[in-house]
N, C-alpha and C positions, 0 to 999 in steps of 0.2 A: 417290667418292673420287678417281677419275681426273680428274674435272673440277676438283676443288679443288687437286690437285697441279699440273695444268697452269696454273691461275691463279696459283699461288704461284711457279712457275718463270717465268711471263711477266712478273710484276711487276718484277723487277730489270731485265729486258730493256727493258721500257717506260720505266722510269726512266732507264736509260742512253741510250735514244734521245731522251728529252727533254733530257737534259743535254748530249749530244754536240754539238749545234750551238753552244751557248754556249761550251763548252770548246774546240772546234775552229774557232771563228770566225776567219777569216783576218784578218791585219792589213791596214790600208788601204794599198794600193799607191800608187806615184807615178803620177799621171795622165799620159797621153801629152801633153796640152796643156802641162803644166808642164815636161816634158822638152824639148819644142820651144821653149818660151819661154826656158829656161835656155841652150839652144844659140844662140838668137837674140841674146842680149845681147852675147857677144863679136863677133858679126857686125855689130852696131850700132856698136861701138866701133872696129872695124878700119879703116873708111874714113878717119876723122879721123887715125888714127895713120899711115896711108900718105901722107896729105896732108902731114903734118909731115915725114916722111922725104923726100918729094919736095921740100919747101921747103928742107931742109938741102942736098940735092943740086943745088938750082937747077933743078928740073924742074917746079915748080908754076906756072910762068908769072907769077911775081910776085917782085920783089926778087932777081933772079938775081945782081945785082952788089952785094948788101948786104954791108958789111964785118962779118963775124961776129967776135965776141969769142972768146977761147979757150974759155970755158966754155959758150958758148951752144949750139953744136952738140951736145955731149954731153948738155946739159940737155934739148933738144928731143927727141933720140932716146930718152933715158931716160924722159921723160914719156910717150912713145908705148908703150914697153915696160911701164912700171908700170901705165898705164891698161888695157892689154890683159890684164895679169896679174890686176888687180882684177876685170875683167869675167869672166875665166875662173873666179873663185871662186864665181860664181853657180851653177856646176855642182854645187857642194857641197850646194845646196838640193834636189837631185834624185838625188844619188849616195850610196852607202853611206858614203863617207869624210866626208860631212857629218853623219853620225849616230854613227859609231863611228870611233875613232882608228885609222888604218891600221896594219898589222902592222910596217911598216918604221920606225915612230916609237919609239925606245927609251924605256922607262920608262912609256909611256902606251898602248902597243899593246893594242887590243881593248877599251878602255874606252869607254863610251857618253858622247858629248858632251852636256853639259847643254843643254837647249833655249835658255835665255837667252844662253848663250855664242855661239850662232849668230844668234839673232833680234835681239838688241840691236845688235851691230855691223852686221848687214845693214840694219836699219831706219835707223840713224844714217847709214850710207853712202848709202842711197837718198835721205834727206832732203838730205844735202850735195850729192849729184849734181844733184838737181832745183834746188837754190838756185844752184849754179854755172851750170847750163844757162840758168836764167831770167836771171841776171845777164849772162851772155855774150850772150844774144839781145838783151836790152834795151840793153846797152852798144853793140852793133853798130848798133842802130837810132837811139839817142839820143846816143851818144858821150859817156858819162859819164867815161871814162878818156882821158887825153891820148894823142896819137899815139905809136906805139911807136918810130918811126924818127926819126933826127936831122933829116931833111929835112922833117919836118912831116906825113908821110904815115903812115897806120895800115894796117889790113888793107884789102885791095882792096874797093872799094864798087861797082864796075861792071866789065863785060867778062867774058871767059872765066875769068879768075882768080877773080873774085867768085862766078861760078856754080860753079866747082870747090870753092871754100871752103864755100859754103852746102850744096852737094850732099853733101859728105863729112861735114860737121858736123851736118846735120839729123837723121841717125839717132840721135845722142847724146840727143836729146830723149826717146827711148823708153826709155833705160837706167833712169832712176829709176822711172817707173811700172811697168815690167816687174819690177824688183827688188822693189817693194812687193808686187805680186801674188804673186810667188814666196815672199816671206817670210811672208805671211799663210797661204798654202797649206802651207808647211813647218811652221809653228806648229800649225795645225789637225791636220795629218797626224800629227805627233809626239805631240800630246796624245791623239788618238784611239788611236794604237797603244800608248802607254804605259798608257792606261786599259784597253785590251783585254788587255794582258799582265798587268796587276794583277788583272784579273777571272778569269783562267784558274786560278790556284791555288784561289781560292774556289769556282769551279765544279767543280774536280776534287774 
């Protein structure tokens, strides 16, 4: 009788031990390589923005005597600020505020962000970035667009100014591919975590 009672008492414990791993299975965390990649994107965009700021200030070694129109300097500075801001949005693919609306947002605080609301804009942005980078590179090589300046000159093609231009703009080529990789990783991680969260009530 004692043996039967012990077996009866052990059955729920054994069942609990079998179910526990499924119910307590941890969600898939953000991998370290994704965090590093997300931080690398703003660093890839920063050099080109600094070059444009130096161009406006006449410190780029190119067109220091260019007659700027009233709107051109604010446009160039604004382009640098907006580009860096868009690059910083990549951090949302590895940070909690990319999955749940932050508490300081009125009316939406604490709500989970739908996966398509993040993945679709990120994918379209990555495609647009890669197309612009491809066009800018090919245009610099083959000269599709007319020269920017009234004297018939375009961007520097040789000398220190050209080296500075290519050195600061070359990292932009990594922006699109890095964003694609992060977007795919974000999508897979969110899908896996949502599936795990949905399975927990059933396991319980």
